[in-house]
Steps between C-alpha positions, in 0.01 A plus 500: 500500500315809630360768271761749617795269431352399166465866399857576608633203304335621181706717267411873476414471133328187384588377153254579225256212436516328170281686249172342413439359157359750253133483386618371162705221663206403717267502205731273299527265798128473531467427129785249499378299803192352329702421186765323706232299686344392168840397363580301817160323486548416128851359572369313800221321315712424201743298716396150383586603141871545575559311824600133515280252693740527797489875474120490515501291816754735663282798401203338673695477826621858468152637423355315800762658726433846352134466565552383856744783581269762349201370692699502828619852424144629532460407868864477601644799309219749457303374806801455733360166632805272494328164435732199522211256461396576146601148403160412650326639194738335258419160654122559527484635145680196360293259701171672417568481123613138511214381723241676285633331189519159675155513670300688242455527126566881492731636234851621579408868488237460772739291710757779486231757589394281793859519631487883503152503663598251771823685581329836503244366751774341710698825491199700617423256778855477627537878478242553775728374782833568328451866427430565867872426546782748450858470367679175577188351664318521166793321324508228765120468476516438128745216556269360765208493253720344233612217737147440618358458150800288400429267798133486403585391144748242629217334694211565260410189303300694245821646358711192533670577832885466467464327162345813349307528175588438136386717212254316274555450127296807400719712723815388321541811285756549218796719594396766250158526663660530843731766358210713384310449822790603727596788266137625518503465876814724522330766285177476699670505839722798403197685354292441817781622727573797278136604492445453870804692621418795271140515613354660813519160661874494436544840670305374804702178511833687497370747753410215737840348439685821585290596808178314570400729789550814298301343212217417741493867608426579134217254486680200344390159630837325521355160573266504199773626264747231609223236482433583131876501424555160663199350330608619156858385565377155614286461187792584267734269687239223484486538117880466492466193719265353240766560230751322719271198532477472121876505477565256787210258418505370858472672834578394858466719811865540595609664172169663413493693829877558528609827661755538219215631274467808717879536536541513123218754469667724762849469356373589153327810626787621711764432231295659224349785703237479769174693446568557127322338204806404293709398806348152568534412130864602490579329828332181390703500181826553692421220746400263221819572306713438812323174566562389141868594508555313825267207418775241536570585863255440783668731756610799294162646387374594854847644591516710182144619541580599858809694393305678223228586751749642745674708232164639379388592851830661580574692179160519325209495747264584221598191302627475149210707370565772749868497415416538127257788565756677715769468233255634240414799723868579555565470124224750428632736761852476352373570152294797622803635689717479186230673303 
């Protein structure tokens, strides 16, 4: 539509915008946010005290999905780089931890750290050719790297080829220990993403996402910014892959490098709210709950998830979190109008 037609289609008097929150309301919100975060963390880490053993195992799976979605959100949501090959870092992270424990005498903590370091290095190396691509070519390129590494592991005798690797005895952790590790990973991943997107780096990243050429005119090196984002995202996903290895106890290339990992990350972010900090956590919880409700059927979960995704995209493009924020804004405007 041209500018003239658009202007003609607009009403002569635009409706008044919703009034902004008062300084007192904003001050209360700023004070309540840290308190709410502390309460959530306390409830999170007290889970084993009131959850059953089955509940603890389910929570481990949920926390792993939350960490994966939040890590993908950094590069896919805030960075605008739609990676479909992030399952690469899940598989490499799990293999790295398991192989380190099998081949060396290092403790579990260092094995998990090794997974993050290896995936960060792999992310930085793969970013050099991938970030030269744009749009759908970048997405296809990430799948190509994923399939190439998967084929390498299938034929690599050091990691067991198609047989895979089995977690040694010292890597068989109690469920409660895994619970605290995955819960800690969710907190760390969310904290890292929150800090980055609210820093100067986050402003540069979102500027590059919105218009890389305009950002370059302002002196922002788009390639360097996206390289850092992809490296950090790969590191965090690798740590989540290590958590998955502790839960699965055995890994083989076909499931470890499955494309479904990235699909679940993307669905969680879109359903909860892309490029928001709470969105991936909410979306992961919704997806997990749907999967549990439809656990008895092998065909329904993908269909239901697809329907939910279509409904969200059509009626709430900002996801569940965006829908909630919009409703809260309208409620504040309604109260202010009544006042």
